[in-house]
TORPAVO-913057 format. One record per residue: residue in three letters; x, y, z of N, C-alpha, C, CB in turn. Coordinates in steps of 0.001 Angstrom, whole numbers, padded with zeros to 6 digits, always signed. Glycine has a CB too. Example, Ala and Ser with C-alpha at 12.3 -4.5 7.8 and 13.67 -1.06 7.14 Angstrom:
BEGIN
ALA+013190-005690+007800+012300-004500+007800+013200-003300+007800+011308-004473+009046 SER+012850-002250+007080+013670-001060+007140+012900+000030+007870+014084-000598+005725 
END
This chain:
BEGIN
MET-023770-004388-145373-023756-003056-145525-022646-002631-146129-023917-002435-144426 ALA-021224-003733-145750-020202-002843-146963-020630-002387-148424-018955-003758-147356 GLY-021466-003595-148846-021642-003297-150420-020293-002832-151278-022750-002052-150568 ARG-020269-001911-151855-019233-000989-152470-018533+000232-151585-019936-000340-153659 ILE-018470+000345-150262-018208+000919-149322-016869+001325-149561-018480+000255-148273 ARG-016309+002323-150078-014936+002244-149600-014401+003584-148624-014027+002107-150953 LEU-015069+004658-148255-015172+005373-147424-015872+005717-146362-015129+005868-147797 VAL-015495+005761-145190-016673+005900-143949-016833+007275-144031-016254+005408-142269 ALA-017431+008188-143499-017378+009436-143477-017959+009844-142006-018099+009977-144694 PHE-017571+010684-140912-018702+010202-139518-018718+012048-139115-017724+008678-137723 ASP-019769+012043-138983-019985+013321-137991-019467+013712-136765-021075+013382-137655 PHE-019082+014439-136311-018111+015156-135246-018834+014635-134001-018013+016997-135321 ASP-019497+015577-133425-020286+016011-132205-021610+015177-131855-020701+017489-132420 GLY-021090+014001-130987-022598+013480-130633-022365+012172-131186-024019+014330-131355 THR-021676+011586-132183-021582+010962-132863-019865+010302-132782-022165+011648-133881 ILE-018774+010898-132789-017121+009889-132322-017134+010645-131065-015231+010122-133457 VAL-017970+012344-131035-017205+013028-129805-018033+013296-128836-016518+014297-130081 ASP-018000+013240-127166-019367+012873-126640-019489+014543-125789-019383+011122-125447 SER-019954+015438-126929-020161+016827-126863-021281+017312-126727-019766+017381-127748 MET-022417+016546-127345-023742+017423-127493-024422+017460-126581-024597+017139-128390 GLY-024151+016860-125711-025151+017300-124040-024391+018427-123780-025099+016050-122381 ASN-023296+018697-123905-022943+019755-123305-023464+021213-124486-021222+019507-122947 PHE-023499+021043-124883-023852+022060-126485-024978+022116-126393-023550+021538-128099 ALA-025685+021149-126263-027345+021723-125744-027881+022165-124957-028128+021209-125625 ASP-026682+021953-123576-027331+022828-122478-026726+024305-122304-027170+022073-121082 LEU-025539+024231-123590-025726+026206-123523-026244+026783-124582-024310+027151-123444 ALA-027104+025375-125448-027716+026670-126190-028924+026685-125362-028041+026580-127964 ALA-029203+025549-124519-030525+026063-123947-031049+027454-122786-030876+024883-123336 GLU-029234+027773-122494-029293+028539-121493-029538+029962-122532-027900+028383-120423 ILE-028806+029557-123073-028938+030998-124371-030291+031407-125101-027978+030629-125819 LEU-031030+030547-125400-032575+030484-125819-033452+030844-124205-033007+028585-126572 ASN-033118+030208-123302-033778+030570-122187-033466+032058-121613-033475+029548-121226 ARG-032146+032813-121551-032165+033645-121042-032541+034684-122303-031053+033681-120243 GLU-032703+034662-123651-032943+035717-124868-034463+035613-125240-031954+035347-126307 HIS-035137+034283-125231-036473+033838-125690-037458+033633-124499-036335+032505-126498 GLY-036937+033376-123340-038236+033042-121854-038450+031624-122465-040206+034267-121712 ILE-038098+030712-123189-038286+029678-123482-037563+028794-121864-037659+029514-125055 THR-038600+027672-121495-037970+026912-121118-036425+025962-121228-038705+026615-121180 HIS-035894+025560-120345-034501+024998-120447-034760+023772-121209-033747+024706-119012 ALA-035904+023087-120980-035998+021629-121243-036593+022160-123185-037462+020530-119808 GLU-037442+022628-123337-038250+022803-124319-036789+023647-125237-039887+023714-123834 ALA-035961+024649-124999-034908+024975-125653-033834+024189-126094-034507+025725-125099 ARG-033918+023048-124975-033268+022032-125339-033225+020778-126506-033346+021700-124466 ARG-034599+020742-126211-035195+019759-127167-035198+020395-128330-036552+019259-126857 MET-035451+021885-129146-035176+022519-129981-033901+022526-130722-035440+023378-129585 TYR-032523+022573-129687-031752+022414-130262-031295+021053-130954-031168+022902-129645 ILE-031994+020200-129895-031368+018721-130626-032424+018457-131431-031022+017281-129598 GLU-033600+018787-132027-034325+018605-132950-033838+019358-134801-035604+019139-132208 THR-032678+020390-134214-032336+020988-135085-031112+020871-135527-032590+021925-134891 SER-030196+020022-134253-029085+019449-134660-028460+018991-136041-029145+018626-134057 GLY-027147+018784-135798-026855+019051-137931-026463+020072-138838-028030+018982-138765 LEU-026911+021200-138352-027043+022275-139111-025840+023193-138052-028838+022841-139291 PRO-025129+024116-138528-024195+025108-137906-025267+025795-136742-023509+026320-139175 PHE-025339+026538-136021-026009+027287-134776-026461+028276-135312-025193+027715-133590 SER-025676+028967-136116-026211+029994-137147-027603+029951-137855-025314+029985-138197 ALA-027622+028917-138522-028520+027855-139447-029928+027815-138286-027528+025906-139750 GLN-029396+027129-137440-030356+026357-136099-031314+027280-135827-029540+026016-134536 LEU-030539+028530-135136-031077+030206-135026-032372+030499-135898-029812+031356-135663 GLU-031710+030536-137426-032446+031191-138427-033237+030210-138562-031813+031689-139646 GLU-033845+029081-138318-034701+027943-138897-035681+028154-137376-033720+026093-139292 LEU-035113+028164-136217-036185+028486-134933-036594+029794-135078-035567+028357-133384 PHE-035955+031001-135321-036196+032475-134973-036080+033238-136572-034868+033101-133704 PRO-036781+032852-137183-036504+033475-138596-036228+034969-138812-037647+033213-139423 THR-035207+035545-139388-034738+036760-139422-034782+037355-137808-035602+037570-140508 ASP-034572+037172-136923-034506+037787-136030-032910+038232-135880-035154+037072-135050 ARG-033248+039547-135222-031708+040704-135342-030891+040035-133961-032160+043019-135004 ARG-031409+039110-133255-030335+038556-132004-029347+037190-132950-031560+037668-130244 ASN-029835+036997-133683-028845+035486-134350-027996+035838-134335-028864+034775-135686 GLY-027338+036923-134713-025575+036638-135612-024852+036605-134086-024694+038440-137033 ARG-025694+037722-133308-024940+037956-132056-024833+036470-131395-025745+039104-131034 LEU-025998+035701-131124-025734+034679-129865-025476+033253-130712-027274+034549-128626 ALA-025541+033647-132142-024319+032440-132663-022682+032862-132430-024473+032188-134537 ILE-022572+033869-132339-021046+034207-131948-020913+033765-130318-020673+036055-132188 GLU-022109+034270-129974-021866+033713-128196-021532+032221-127913-023363+033896-127237 PHE-022556+031322-128854-022458+029849-128642-021304+029449-128966-023354+029069-129315 ASP-020587+029989-130615-019333+029394-130972-018324+029540-129973-018850+029916-132171 GLN-018230+030695-129509-017375+031355-128172-017187+030602-127186-017959+032482-127497 ARG-018265+030421-126543-018584+029820-125152-018364+028196-125086-020179+030167-124776 LYS-018629+027822-126430-019075+026457-126654-017267+025496-126581-020123+026417-128510 LEU-016300+026446-126658-014854+025923-126509-014373+025963-125426-013961+026475-127191 GLU-014938+026137-124109-014347+026487-122649-014124+024987-122466-015444+027370-121357 HIS-014785+023697-122805-014575+022865-122005-014226+021814-123480-015851+022618-120793 PHE-014495+022066-124604-014276+021140-125846-013375+020460-126086-014276+021604-126820 HIS-012365+021390-125673-011121+020331-126370-010670+019192-125252-009505+021339-126823 ALA-011589+018982-124199-010970+018535-123037-011977+017170-123143-011027+019663-121566 ARG-013369+017134-124139-014104+016118-124221-013539+015150-125100-015302+016468-124542 PRO-013989+013227-124232-013458+012603-125435-014131+011768-126274-012512+011969-125161 TYR-013218+011157-126941-014101+010356-128121-015322+009375-127075-012779+009053-129291 PHE-015846+008809-127791-016573+007598-127306-015725+006767-127039-017490+007007-128126 PRO-015875+005846-125996-015073+004460-125668-015396+003801-126738-015433+003592-124336 ASP-015976+003606-127729-016018+002249-128747-015389+003047-130521-018258+001462-128843 VAL-015225+004441-130256-014308+005244-131526-013297+004369-131451-013722+006964-131347 LYS-012543+004421-130832-010538+003320-131632-011126+002024-131652-008492+003096-130184 PRO-011775+001227-131192-012025-000085-131637-012905-000329-133413-012985-000669-130292 GLY-013815+000502-133282-014834+001007-133926-013768+001505-135366-015753+002279-132903 LEU-012946+002595-135591-012495+002628-136611-011040+001883-136597-012582+003919-136974 ASP-010219+000677-135795-009392+000021-136050-009949-001000-137044-008850-000361-134953 PHE-011067-001457-136497-011597-002392-137205-011697-002336-138640-012650-002552-136760 LEU-012401-000882-139147-012853-000482-140286-011357-000157-140885-013994+000720-140175 ARG-010202+000058-140417-009037+000265-141067-008177-001341-141313-008203+001409-140108 ALA-008818-002042-140710-008459-003661-140988-009445-004249-142234-008803-004684-139419 MET-010346-003591-142610-010943-003933-143607-010322-003174-144721-012281-003788-143430 GLY-009953-002432-144541-009412-001431-145770-010326-000299-146162-009193-002252-147145 LEU-010902-000021-145293-011851+001330-145719-011017+002607-145212-013556+001334-144872 ARG-011087+003632-145962-010540+004833-145279-011701+005814-144664-009641+005644-146350 LEU-011210+006624-144076-011903+007224-142864-012251+008896-142955-010895+006943-141573 ALA-013378+009275-142707-013201+011173-142972-014292+011719-141908-013771+011896-144961 VAL-014182+012516-141628-014925+013724-140893-015499+014526-141563-014222+014512-140170 CYS-016994+014254-141207-017249+015208-141776-018437+016574-141031-017618+014507-142960 SER-017973+017679-140347-018630+018316-139335-019008+019607-139760-017879+018365-138176 ASN-019836+020253-138857-020449+021381-138921-019854+022380-137851-021859+021122-138789 ASN-019088+021915-136955-018195+022517-136180-016978+023009-137105-017800+021562-135069 SER-016288+023874-136605-015363+025142-137394-013918+023864-137761-014759+027020-135886 GLN-013585+024449-138861-012466+023718-139278-011444+023822-138138-011922+024239-140636 ASP-010978+024648-137829-009940+025151-136621-010470+024041-135960-010041+026811-135777 ASN-011289+024219-135225-012148+023488-133568-011906+021781-133936-014573+023947-133385 VAL-012204+021514-134941-011759+019954-135648-010580+019158-135754-011912+019956-136858 ASP-009567+020474-136290-008414+019810-136708-008006+020081-135125-007433+020450-138140 THR-007932+021341-134467-007187+021172-132846-007831+020071-132318-007402+022510-131670 PHE-009115+019833-132806-009299+018701-131345-008617+017346-131866-011270+018266-130829 VAL-008965+017005-133370-008437+015809-133554-006574+015605-133594-009150+015426-134872 GLN-006145+016850-133751-004778+016474-133457-004064+016441-132178-004112+017175-134111 ALA-004905+017158-131384-004576+017003-129747-004508+015869-129232-005461+017563-128883 HIS-005637+015310-129718-006027+013757-129450-005384+011883-129912-007306+013892-130055 ARG-004750+012545-131056-004338+011488-131765-003191+011006-131224-004193+011751-133051 ALA-002527+011755-130248-001269+011006-129865-001746+009983-128677-000008+012110-129332 ALA-002524+010439-127737-003157+009921-126508-004277+008103-127036-004372+011607-125855 THR-004540+008913-127867-006038+007957-128319-005552+006605-130003-007733+009742-129116 GLY-004548+007172-130552-004167+006794-131812-005235+006863-132795-003640+005540-131776 VAL-006425+007585-132159-007496+007650-133554-006988+009050-134310-009489+007816-133045 TRP-007091+008739-135910-007085+009527-136666-007527+009264-138252-005999+009916-136441 PHE-007881+010070-139160-008615+010248-140161-008069+010614-141222-009431+010923-139943 ASP-008046+010243-142436-007588+009950-143686-007484+011728-143927-008721+008834-144757 HIS-008808+012081-144085-009843+013515-144267-010418+014106-143006-011237+013187-145176 VAL-010239+015143-142250-011030+015838-141528-011952+016935-142334-010193+016400-140549 LEU-012961+017016-141983-013668+018454-143126-014796+019222-141913-014986+017605-145060 GLY-014167+020341-141533-014977+020981-141033-015749+022269-141568-014444+021126-140139 LEU-016376+023229-141063-017164+023810-141594-016264+025474-141836-018531+023631-140697 ARG-016308+025890-142853-015596+027054-143652-016100+027297-144390-014531+027043-144149 SER-015553+029003-144184-016175+030097-145130-016418+029805-146586-015308+031271-145140 GLY-017584+030456-147339-017946+030228-148935-018852+029149-148756-016635+029802-150046 GLY-019175+028504-147659-020828+027538-147916-019884+026127-147732-021962+027717-150053 PHE-019157+025833-147446-018208+024587-147589-018968+023713-146104-016107+025111-147437 VAL-020169+023070-145881-020628+022940-145029-021140+020879-145194-021648+024279-144968 LYS-021196+020257-143973-021570+019182-144277-022894+018475-145134-021478+018904-143310 GLY-022799+018397-146000-023322+018038-146885-022894+017857-148121-024016+018530-146864 ARG-023938+018768-149299-023528+018535-150712-021904+019131-150683-024660+019424-151893 PRO-021695+020295-150590-020303+020591-150231-019182+019338-150134-020399+021279-148870 MET-018881+018934-148958-018238+018012-148526-018331+017301-148887-018196+017760-147770 PHE-019412+016417-149599-019644+015282-150177-019041+015000-151667-020991+015195-150137 ASP-019159+016274-152155-018830+016740-153506-017111+016585-153313-019504+018480-153881 TRP-016668+017158-152243-015178+016903-152009-014075+015599-151868-015085+017436-150983 LEU-015379+014976-151548-014663+013809-150916-014764+012809-151760-015145+013371-149616 LEU-015890+013087-152663-015614+012088-153985-014541+012491-154895-016879+011982-154933 ALA-014555+013427-155135-013881+014097-156273-011916+014104-155103-015022+016236-156788 THR-011719+013848-154441-010589+013880-153981-010026+012106-153751-010731+014857-152666 GLU-010981+011323-153433-011139+009871-153275-011210+009370-154736-012473+009459-152381 ARG-011590+010014-155673-012220+009278-156809-012942+008185-156653-011397+008916-157631 ILE-014086+008541-155867-015330+007069-156040-016683+007747-156192-015502+005838-154404 GLY-017468+006783-156170-019213+007277-156616-019729+007428-155493-020288+006200-157472 LYS-020936+007727-155670-021813+007979-154337-022146+006510-153412-023408+008704-154880 ASP-022369+005460-154516-022201+004069-153844-020920+003663-152877-022173+003093-154984 ASN-019849+004342-152813-019037+003987-152328-018720+004493-150862-018301+004116-153150 LEU-019495+005571-150682-019519+006318-149686-020462+006409-148536-019470+007225-150151 LEU-020235+006003-147469-021395+005581-146030-020946+007217-145010-020674+003392-144768 LEU-022290+007690-144675-022206+008784-143532-022774+008065-142436-023029+010226-143801 VAL-021860+008617-141362-021968+008004-140082-022223+009305-138890-020495+007068-139826 GLY-023728+009091-138621-024146+010382-137839-025225+010032-136985-024603+011588-138754 ASP-025410+011194-135878-026352+011286-134454-027552+012106-134813-025538+012087-133066 SER-027704+012314-136159-028609+013280-136025-029744+012710-137440-027758+014973-136122 LEU-031255+013177-137142-032207+013572-138206-031586+014142-139713-033089+014709-137537 ARG-031253+015529-139410-030417+016197-140490-028948+015586-141155-030094+017508-139875 ASP-028646+014605-140410-027731+014032-141071-028122+012997-142045-026925+013596-140238 ALA-028900+012242-141620-029714+011185-142304-030188+012087-143687-031132+010564-141226 GLU-031367+012878-143285-031872+013984-144117-030364+014162-145712-032034+015716-142704 LYS-029595+014668-145131-028707+014798-145877-028108+013848-146931-028034+015102-145194 ALA-027506+012858-146204-027063+011687-146685-028140+011238-147886-026924+010652-145459 ARG-029573+011434-147541-030621+010567-148346-030875+011655-149617-032231+010143-147323 SER-030890+012922-149592-031130+013831-150451-029870+013906-151455-031454+015078-149720 TYR-028473+013308-150878-027461+013460-151947-027160+012223-152360-026243+014158-151575 GLY-027865+010958-152319-027883+009771-152617-027048+008839-152212-027904+009742-153592 ILE-026480+008846-151074-025303+008171-150482-025929+007338-149196-024077+009336-150024 ARG-025084+006154-148747-026080+005677-147436-025778+006354-146241-025961+004117-147029 PHE-026120+006028-145232-026048+006567-144004-026531+005518-142827-026866+007835-144049 LEU-025690+005686-141736-025858+004873-141066-025911+005901-139524-024793+003726-141393 GLY-027368+005435-138669-027588+006250-137635-026935+005928-136333-028878+006327-137483 ARG-026155+006780-135872-025704+006231-134559-026188+006830-132861-024186+006411-134733 LEU-027025+006029-132731-028372+006010-131368-027492+006952-130199-028853+003873-130497 GLY-028492+007672-129433-027796+008657-128480-028821+009623-128460-026323+009272-128929 THR-028195+010668-129610-028793+012105-129499-030468+011845-129897-027911+013309-130715 PHE-030210+010846-130701-032087+009916-131252-032241+008862-130909-032547+009533-132820 THR-033478+008299-131143-033465+006762-130541-033720+005944-131757-034696+006412-129307 LYS-033767+004847-131816-034472+004009-133218-035421+004245-133531-034705+002758-133285 ALA-036263+004948-132621-037820+004792-132790-037979+006634-133778-038889+004588-130666 ASP-036816+006998-133092-036832+008356-133807-036822+008190-135427-035495+009237-133331 PHE-035640+007553-135378-034952+007587-136842-035964+006777-137553-033309+006897-136984 HIS-036435+005937-137316-037163+004779-138258-038829+005396-138201-036976+002850-137438 ALA-038764+006147-137435-040417+007378-137486-040539+007733-139049-040180+009386-136414 ARG-039167+008691-139520-038542+009377-140445-038295+008446-141308-037473+010090-140066 PHE-037375+007643-140900-036744+006718-142312-037108+005189-141940-034731+006856-142558 PRO-037935+004669-142254-038224+003374-141815-037196+002337-142610-039809+003069-142086 GLY-036817+001405-141630-035717+000274-142027-034593+001056-141771-035713-000366-143632 LEU-034163+002113-141839-032820+002820-141712-032002+002354-140571-033004+004306-141556 PRO-030583+001578-141463-030111+000882-140349-029417+001772-139379-029245-000178-140769 VAL-029338+001281-138245-028697+001873-136975-027816+001399-136022-029488+002170-136287 VAL-026846+001644-135356-026258+001537-134208-025967+002178-133232-025590+001269-134323 ARG-025879+001308-132170-025991+001758-130352-024361+002112-130507-026520+000104-128785 SER-023403+001189-130817-022312+001152-130643-021562+000554-131931-022187+000560-129485 PHE-020453+001437-131861-019591+000938-133151-018988-000877-133012-018023+002158-133222 HIS-018731-000777-131987-018738-002505-131878-019121-003636-132552-019285-002847-131072 GLU-020439-002899-132990-021618-003269-133878-021205-003382-135286-022755-002237-133789 PHE-020455-002649-136040-019635-002919-137211-019126-004106-137713-018714-002323-137118 ARG-018832-005067-136621-018328-006196-137280-018826-006904-137976-017960-006850-136743 ALA-020466-006790-137084-021788-007397-137769-021984-006803-139533-023294-006785-136678 LEU-021377-005657-139346-022334-004925-140517-021463-005083-141923-022640-003046-140138 PHE-019795-005128-141418-019053-005036-142512-018684-006255-142953-018030-004281-142348 LYS-019090-007087-143995-018325-008131-144047-016630-008486-144675-019178-008759-144611 SER-016344-007856-145763-015435-008037-146535-015166-006610-147128-015769-009104-147438 PRO-013683-006155-147208-013571-004629-148005-013927-004349-149079-012489-004148-148213 GLY-014935-003209-149121-015357-003069-150450-016167-003799-151826-014480-002884-150705 ARG-016746-005186-150643-017412-006075-151458-018908-006399-150581-016374-007455-151745 ALA-019698-007159-151698-021082-007418-150582-020884-008608-149788-022628-007690-151367 
END
């Protein structure tokens, strides 16, 4: 896995922060109220389109529906009610410590807003010791997870596509990495190994970041 990797970029919600369950329940509540969809079906729809900003999820699920803008604002406001109290997954700190010891640099690539991600990372840094070389969140002007963020990381770090690995929990994360031409590692939880392999046969996946020790042999070398 290590190959020529120099920078490991992590998706945020559901990959390093235990927030996806709460977000899915909130989205399901909103979709149930507005569209009459059962909670279970609405939750499934949210999970299957995860990896996109909620506004983009709504447009995909309900194209041109005039309620989409209002519901996206409601979701973004209400998801903060308990967001900053959510923890990192327990395996995040040892996993990141191992990667740093291997000489790799670390980044966050999230479609959560830049302010939300910055606030979370700073608030939890002292207590957990978790930090990143770059923290990228959703910004105006189309700065989203995918080509805009990947381009920024390559230019800032002065590396090539074969030096960047994205770690994420969603099928959309895998799609973005594959379409851009960088490697991807799936974090199981939101989706299963079978889910990932049905779409991307043979894709490397991990259940825990403790598995990094078996995947990374030496820094920046095969």
